C-alpha positions as CSV (number, residue, x, y, z in Angstrom):
1,X,-5.0,40.0,150.1
2,X,-2.2,40.2,147.6
3,X,-1.3,37.1,145.5
4,X,1.6,37.9,143.3
5,X,3.6,35.1,141.7
6,X,6.2,34.9,139.0
7,X,4.9,33.8,135.6
8,X,5.8,30.2,134.9
9,X,8.5,29.9,132.3
10,X,8.8,33.6,131.8
11,X,11.9,35.1,130.3
12,X,13.7,37.7,132.4
13,X,12.2,40.8,130.8
14,X,8.7,39.4,131.4
15,X,9.6,38.4,134.9
16,X,10.8,42.0,135.7
17,X,7.8,43.6,134.1
18,X,5.6,41.5,136.4
19,X,7.8,42.3,139.4
20,X,7.5,46.1,138.6
21,X,3.8,45.9,138.2
22,X,3.4,44.0,141.5
23,X,5.8,46.4,143.3
24,X,3.8,49.4,142.0
25,X,0.5,47.9,143.1
26,X,1.9,47.1,146.6
27,X,3.5,50.5,147.3
28,X,1.4,53.0,145.3
29,X,-0.1,55.5,147.7
30,X,1.7,54.1,150.8
31,X,3.9,56.6,152.6
32,X,5.4,54.3,155.2
33,X,9.0,53.5,154.2
34,X,9.4,50.4,156.3
35,X,6.2,48.9,155.0
36,X,7.2,49.6,151.4
37,X,10.7,48.2,151.8
38,X,9.3,45.1,153.7
39,X,6.8,44.4,151.0
40,X,9.4,44.9,148.2
41,X,11.9,42.5,149.9
42,X,9.2,39.9,150.3
43,X,8.0,40.3,146.8
44,X,11.5,40.0,145.3
45,X,12.3,37.0,147.4
46,X,9.0,35.4,146.3
47,X,9.2,36.2,142.6
48,X,12.9,35.8,141.8
49,X,14.3,32.3,141.7
50,X,17.6,31.1,143.3
51,X,17.9,33.8,146.1
52,X,18.9,33.2,149.7
53,X,18.7,36.9,150.7
54,X,16.8,39.9,149.4
55,X,16.5,43.3,151.2
56,X,17.6,46.8,151.8
57,X,20.4,48.6,153.5
58,X,19.6,52.3,154.2
59,X,22.0,55.2,154.1
60,X,22.3,56.8,157.6
61,X,24.5,59.7,158.5
62,X,25.8,60.0,162.0
63,X,28.1,62.8,163.0
64,X,28.9,63.6,159.4
65,X,29.8,60.0,158.5
66,X,27.6,57.9,156.2
67,X,27.1,54.2,156.6
68,X,24.6,51.6,155.5
69,X,22.2,50.2,158.1
70,X,20.2,47.1,157.7
71,X,16.6,47.6,156.5
72,X,13.8,45.2,155.9
73,X,14.9,41.9,154.3
74,X,14.0,38.2,153.7
75,X,16.7,35.7,154.6
76,X,19.1,34.8,157.3
77,X,20.2,37.3,159.9
78,X,22.5,39.9,158.4
79,X,25.3,42.4,159.2
80,X,23.7,45.5,160.7
81,X,26.1,48.2,159.7
82,X,28.3,48.4,156.6
83,X,30.8,51.3,156.1
84,X,30.7,53.1,152.7
85,X,33.3,51.5,150.4
86,X,33.4,48.2,152.3
87,X,32.1,45.0,150.7
88,X,29.7,44.8,147.8
89,X,27.0,46.9,149.4
90,X,29.4,49.6,150.6
91,X,31.1,49.7,147.2
92,X,27.7,50.3,145.5
93,X,26.8,53.0,148.0
94,X,30.1,54.8,147.7
95,X,30.2,54.7,143.9
96,X,26.5,54.9,143.1
97,X,27.1,52.1,140.7
98,X,25.4,48.7,140.3
99,X,27.6,45.8,141.5
100,X,27.1,42.4,139.7
101,X,29.4,39.9,141.4
102,X,29.6,36.5,139.9
103,X,31.7,35.1,142.8
104,X,31.6,36.9,146.1
105,X,34.6,35.0,147.4
106,X,36.7,36.7,144.7
107,X,35.4,40.2,145.6
108,X,38.1,42.1,147.6
109,X,36.7,42.9,151.0
110,X,33.5,40.9,150.7
111,X,31.6,40.8,153.9
112,X,30.2,37.3,154.5
113,X,27.0,37.6,156.4
114,X,25.7,34.3,155.0
115,X,28.3,31.6,154.1
116,X,25.8,30.1,151.6
117,X,26.0,33.2,149.4
118,X,28.0,32.7,146.2
119,X,27.0,35.6,144.0
120,X,25.5,39.0,144.7
121,X,23.7,41.9,143.0
122,X,23.6,45.3,144.7
123,X,21.7,48.2,143.1
124,X,21.8,51.8,144.6
125,X,18.4,53.5,145.2
126,X,18.9,57.1,144.1
127,X,16.9,60.2,144.9
128,X,18.1,63.5,143.4
129,X,21.3,61.9,142.4
130,X,22.1,60.7,146.0
131,X,22.2,57.1,147.2
132,X,19.5,56.8,149.9
133,X,19.6,52.9,150.1
134,X,20.7,49.8,148.3
135,X,18.8,46.8,147.2
136,X,20.9,43.7,148.0
137,X,20.3,40.3,146.5
138,X,22.3,37.2,147.3
139,X,22.2,33.7,145.7
140,X,23.8,30.4,146.6
141,X,24.5,29.9,142.9
142,X,27.7,31.2,141.3
143,X,27.0,33.8,138.5
144,X,23.3,33.9,139.3
145,X,23.0,37.6,138.2
146,X,23.5,39.2,134.9
147,X,22.8,42.5,133.1
148,X,19.1,41.7,132.7
149,X,18.8,41.3,136.5
150,X,20.8,44.5,137.0
151,X,18.4,46.4,134.6
152,X,15.3,44.9,136.2
153,X,16.4,45.7,139.8
154,X,17.6,49.2,138.7
155,X,14.1,49.8,137.3
156,X,12.6,48.6,140.6
157,X,14.9,51.0,142.5
158,X,13.8,53.9,140.4
159,X,10.1,53.0,141.0
160,X,10.4,52.8,144.8
161,X,12.9,55.6,145.4
162,X,10.2,58.3,146.0
163,X,8.3,55.8,148.2
164,X,11.1,55.2,150.7
165,X,13.1,57.5,152.9
166,X,16.8,57.3,153.2
167,X,16.8,57.9,156.9
168,X,14.1,56.4,159.1
C-alpha cells in the first residue's frame, strides 16, 4: 500500500521535492505507461492543493497529423482530442513550452472542458527533444499557478518521460 501525502505547511519547493520522491517510488521499475500516468495523475491530484483536474494528454500521430489524445486523469470528464496549436494544451504541445495561464477565459482559443476551471498549467513531457505528452493541471482559482509550480511539474515531466510512451 502506498500512503503519500503532502507535508503540512510545506513551502512549494519542499512540496515538489516530496511529489518527485513519491512519483519516483511509484513508477521506478514499472514499464506500463498507462499505470505510470494513472498513478502520477492521482498523486498530483492528491498532493497539490486547489486542483479540479490533473492528468495527461498523449501525442498521437494519425496519417501524418499529430494531435493530443486524452490519457489518464483525475477530474471531471474531459475533451478527448485536441489539435496541436489549439487551446492551452495544444499550444504547449506545438511549442514545446510550458504554459502558465492565470485566467483561462482570457486565453485565446481556450477549450473549456470544465466550466469550473479558472487557471491552468500545462507542461510538455519531452523525450529526445520531442513532445510525447503534456501534463495538464486545472484549478478553480484564478492565478493558482506560478513559476515554482511550473518548475516543479517540469521536473516531474523529466522524471517520468522515460517511464511513459508517447503512443499507446
